[in-house]
C-alpha distance (Angstrom), angle and dihedral (degrees) to the residues before:
residue distance angle dihedral
X1 . . .
X2 3.78 . .
X3 3.79 108.7 .
X4 3.81 101.4 -163.3
X5 3.79 119.1 -142.7
X6 3.82 93.7 -159.7
X7 3.82 132.4 40.6
X8 3.80 88.8 -116.4
X9 3.80 93.4 65.9
X10 3.83 107.5 112.7
X11 3.76 119.7 -113.4
X12 3.80 89.8 -145.6
X13 3.81 90.3 75.6
X14 3.78 92.8 40.7
X15 3.75 132.0 89.8
X16 3.76 109.0 -16.2
X17 3.79 96.7 41.9
X18 3.76 86.0 58.5
X19 3.73 96.5 61.8
X20 3.74 96.3 26.5
X21 3.76 112.2 127.8
X22 3.72 106.9 117.1
X23 3.72 123.2 127.8
X24 3.70 140.2 171.5
X25 3.74 117.5 -67.1
X26 3.81 116.9 -133.6
X27 3.75 100.4 -84.8
X28 3.78 130.9 -54.9
X29 3.75 110.3 -101.0
X30 3.77 99.9 -160.2
X31 3.77 88.6 113.4
X32 3.77 122.5 60.9
X33 3.79 133.5 172.2
X34 3.80 89.1 6.8
X35 3.81 91.9 -67.1
X36 3.83 118.1 120.6
X37 3.79 116.1 -120.9
X38 3.79 91.1 -123.6
X39 3.78 90.7 60.5
X40 3.79 90.3 53.5
X41 3.81 96.2 45.6
X42 3.81 92.9 108.0
X43 3.81 95.3 39.3
X44 3.82 106.2 126.1
X45 3.82 94.1 -23.3
X46 3.83 94.9 -179.2
X47 3.80 92.6 52.2
X48 3.79 90.7 43.6
X49 3.80 90.9 54.2
X50 3.82 91.6 46.4
X51 3.81 92.1 52.0
X52 3.80 91.2 49.1
X53 3.80 89.2 50.4
X54 3.81 90.5 51.4
X55 3.80 89.5 51.0
X56 3.82 90.2 50.3
X57 3.81 88.5 53.8
X58 3.81 89.1 53.4
X59 3.82 93.4 52.7
X60 3.83 91.8 44.6
X61 3.82 92.2 52.6
X62 3.82 90.0 46.2
X63 3.81 92.6 52.4
X64 3.79 89.9 51.5
X65 3.81 89.6 53.3
X66 3.80 90.6 -126.3
X67 3.80 109.0 151.6
X68 3.79 93.3 -178.3
X69 3.82 92.5 52.6
X70 3.82 91.3 47.8
X71 3.80 92.6 50.0
X72 3.81 91.3 48.6
X73 3.81 87.7 65.6
X74 3.84 90.6 61.9
X75 3.78 126.2 80.8
X76 3.81 115.5 -104.4
X77 3.81 90.4 -97.3
X78 3.79 95.0 30.5
X79 3.78 120.5 139.8
X80 3.76 142.9 -154.6
X81 3.83 120.0 -148.4
X82 3.80 117.2 -161.5
X83 3.79 126.1 -145.1
X84 3.82 89.2 -98.1
X85 3.80 91.3 57.6
X86 3.82 95.4 -105.5
X87 3.81 110.0 145.7
X88 3.81 125.4 -150.6
X89 3.81 107.8 -162.2
X90 3.79 129.4 -165.8
X91 3.80 130.6 28.2
X92 3.82 93.6 -96.4
X93 3.81 92.5 52.7
X94 3.81 91.3 45.4
X95 3.81 90.4 52.8
X96 3.81 91.4 49.8
X97 3.79 92.6 48.4
X98 3.80 94.9 48.4
X99 3.82 91.9 44.7
X100 3.81 89.4 54.3
X101 3.80 90.9 49.2
X102 3.80 93.0 49.8
X103 3.80 90.6 47.5
X104 3.82 90.3 55.8
X105 3.81 93.9 39.1
X106 3.80 108.2 38.5
X107 3.80 93.0 162.1
X108 3.78 110.8 60.8
X109 3.76 141.2 129.8
X110 3.79 124.5 -165.1
X111 3.77 130.7 -162.4
X112 3.80 123.9 179.9
X113 3.78 112.9 -151.8
X114 3.80 107.4 -155.7
X115 3.79 117.7 -144.3
X116 3.80 98.2 174.0
X117 3.80 144.9 -7.3
X118 3.78 119.7 -159.0
X119 3.80 136.5 169.1
X120 3.82 116.2 -135.6
X121 3.81 91.2 174.3
X122 3.80 140.2 12.6
X123 3.81 94.1 -94.4
X124 3.80 100.3 26.6
X125 3.79 132.7 81.5
X126 3.79 132.0 -177.8
X127 3.81 119.5 -151.1
X128 3.79 119.5 -168.7
X129 3.77 125.0 -173.2
X130 3.79 144.3 99.8
X131 3.79 135.7 -64.1
X132 3.83 111.2 -133.7
X133 3.80 106.2 -167.9
X134 3.80 127.6 179.6
X135 3.81 116.0 -167.3
X136 3.77 139.6 172.8
X137 3.80 131.4 22.3
X138 3.82 90.9 -62.3
X139 3.82 91.4 51.9
X140 3.79 92.5 -131.1
X141 3.80 110.7 -164.6
X142 3.80 122.7 -130.1
X143 3.81 120.1 -178.6
X144 3.80 124.3 -166.7
X145 3.78 136.1 165.7
X146 3.79 114.2 -105.3
X147 3.79 141.2 179.4
X148 3.80 134.9 -165.0
X149 3.77 130.3 -157.8
X150 3.81 107.4 -155.2
X151 3.81 122.4 -164.0
X152 3.80 124.1 -165.0
X153 3.80 111.7 -130.5
X154 3.81 121.3 176.2
X155 3.79 89.6 -17.2
X156 3.81 95.9 -51.2
X157 3.81 125.6 108.6
X158 3.82 108.9 -130.7
X159 3.80 132.1 178.4
X160 3.80 111.4 -102.5
X161 3.81 94.5 172.7
X162 3.79 130.2 7.2
X163 3.78 114.5 -172.9
X164 3.79 134.1 -174.1
X165 3.80 112.8 -159.0
X166 3.82 127.1 -143.6
X167 3.77 117.7 -112.6
X168 3.80 123.5 -107.9
X169 3.79 98.0 -135.6
X170 3.78 128.4 -68.7
X171 3.77 112.3 -3.9
X172 3.76 139.5 -175.9
X173 3.79 86.2 -119.4
X174 3.80 90.8 64.5
X175 3.79 87.9 71.6
X176 3.77 99.9 39.1
X177 3.80 89.0 126.4
X178 3.82 89.2 72.6
X179 3.80 93.5 69.0
X180 3.79 106.2 115.1
X181 3.80 137.4 44.8
X182 3.82 124.7 -45.0
X183 3.78 134.1 -173.7
X184 3.81 137.7 -164.9
X185 3.81 129.8 -179.0
X186 3.78 132.3 -164.3
X187 3.81 135.5 152.9
X188 3.80 94.6 -10.4
X189 3.79 94.2 -46.7
X190 3.82 123.0 116.6
X191 3.80 120.0 -165.8
X192 3.80 117.6 -166.7
X193 3.80 123.1 -173.8
X194 3.79 127.0 -176.6
X195 3.81 118.3 -164.9
X196 3.80 122.4 -163.2
X197 3.79 137.8 164.5
X198 3.77 121.4 -105.8
X199 3.80 119.7 -138.8
X200 3.82 113.2 -58.5
X201 3.83 88.7 10.1
X202 3.78 93.7 -97.6
X203 3.81 92.8 131.6
X204 3.78 139.9 23.3
X205 3.79 115.5 -132.9
X206 3.80 117.8 -153.6
X207 3.80 125.4 -163.3
X208 3.82 111.9 -157.2
X209 3.80 130.5 -159.8
X210 3.82 126.6 178.4
X211 3.80 116.2 -172.6
X212 3.81 121.0 -167.9
X213 3.81 135.5 149.0
X214 3.79 93.0 -5.6
X215 3.81 93.3 -52.1
X216 3.80 128.4 107.1
X217 3.79 125.0 -155.8
X218 3.80 119.1 -165.5
X219 3.77 138.2 -169.1
X220 3.79 146.2 159.2
X221 3.77 131.7 -123.6
X222 3.79 132.5 -165.7
X223 3.79 120.7 -160.9
X224 3.79 122.6 -167.2
X225 3.77 147.8 117.8
X226 3.79 119.0 -64.7
X227 3.84 103.7 -122.8
X228 3.81 94.4 -149.6
X229 3.81 95.8 53.8
X230 3.81 106.0 17.4
X231 3.81 88.8 -129.2
X232 3.77 125.2 132.7
X233 3.78 114.5 -101.3
X234 3.80 141.5 179.4
X235 3.81 128.1 -150.0
X236 3.83 119.2 -165.3
X237 3.81 127.4 -169.1
X238 3.81 123.4 -173.2
X239 3.77 116.4 -150.6
X240 3.82 86.9 -134.2
X241 3.82 91.1 59.4
X242 3.80 107.3 -91.6
X243 3.81 119.4 132.4
X244 3.80 130.8 -159.8
X245 3.79 140.9 167.5
X246 3.81 138.1 -176.5
X247 3.78 142.1 -163.0
X248 3.80 113.6 -131.7
X249 3.80 129.1 -141.4
X250 3.78 134.8 162.1
X251 3.81 129.5 -127.6
X252 3.81 108.5 -174.4
X253 3.80 105.8 -63.3
X254 3.80 92.4 -15.4
X255 3.79 122.6 95.3
X256 3.80 113.3 -149.9
X257 3.81 124.2 -157.5
X258 3.79 119.1 -166.3
X259 3.80 96.6 -156.2
X260 3.78 133.3 -171.9
X261 3.76 133.8 165.2
X262 3.77 150.8 138.3
X263 3.77 128.4 -105.6
X264 3.79 121.8 -132.6
X265 3.82 89.4 -100.2
X266 3.82 92.3 53.5
X267 3.81 104.1 -100.7
X268 3.80 114.6 146.7
X269 3.80 114.9 -133.4
X270 3.82 134.9 -175.4
X271 3.81 133.9 179.1
X272 3.78 143.8 158.7
X273 3.79 106.5 -124.6
X274 3.81 117.9 -162.5
X275 3.80 124.6 -161.1
X276 3.82 117.6 -169.6
X277 3.85 118.7 -175.2
X278 3.81 114.8 -137.2
X279 3.79 101.1 178.1
X280 3.80 138.6 -32.5
X281 3.81 92.3 -67.2
X282 3.80 104.1 31.4
X283 3.79 139.7 56.2
X284 3.80 135.5 166.8
X285 3.78 122.2 -126.8
X286 3.80 129.4 -165.0
X287 3.81 136.5 170.4
X288 3.83 118.0 -148.0
X289 3.81 137.2 164.8
X290 3.79 90.2 36.9
X291 3.80 124.9 174.8
X292 3.80 135.2 -179.2
X293 3.81 115.1 -159.9
X294 3.79 88.5 -17.4
X295 3.81 94.8 -53.4
X296 3.83 118.1 118.3
X297 3.80 117.6 -108.5
X298 3.82 125.5 -163.3
X299 3.80 120.9 -91.4
X300 3.78 116.7 -106.0
X301 3.79 119.8 -123.5
X302 3.84 116.2 -114.4
X303 3.78 115.0 -86.5
X304 3.81 126.5 -157.4
X305 3.79 115.8 -122.1
X306 3.82 118.1 -163.1
X307 3.78 134.1 -167.0
X308 3.79 116.8 -108.2
X309 3.80 103.6 -131.3
X310 3.77 119.6 -134.6
X311 3.81 94.5 24.7
């Protein structure tokens, strides 16, 4: 979120490059076995609804921090496999493990985003999606890919296996908390950025607006994974003609964007933009190591960026 101090500061390194850290998630799973999800929408609708209801019961029990209620939704020999491969087997062990987690993390909220539900057998269902967990007083968001194997026993759908999968490097999902509208103000300049998913959540689209001295500059940014390298990348387009892009890396909590671009009048610009999350509704943004046409430019002081509620 580059808040320029002079009209000559390029929009390409403003706004979106600040909060840009969104890269492709590991494959949308709305299609399975070569059959589009839309074609399967009416496949076993009653069972599909029952499985979704069972999953809702799981998230409700989790939010209450009730280990016993969570474990009751597993089969007697059901198991949970963590992202490190550790397996907790048996309802009693699952209850103990969840109770310990809730004891250490009393403030949490879980959402399961379902990508697909399919039925490999009459009394079996596979759910694939993502865990979206907020924990602690700052409600930090962690997103991970998950899958459930449900088994129908005596008419009830119970969890036979719940699995959380390890990540495959930096992912768009790691910055899911940025979805929404953000604002920063400094020295009479207001920068507004709105982040939203594209179809299938393979990219994040950002709409940028910079208002200063009665003028408004706008632009668009796309954030995704570069197919040729697998690295995270950002593409920025100013409505006035400037173009920029950035490679994305992570250093602890900090997201680092090695940005470069060209203004509409042909100046070449580079910068290292650093985004540091503070809590669920705040992050700090700073631009350092800046150059314009190869000449050094001063670092910018960190600026606080806050979420605009209700947008």
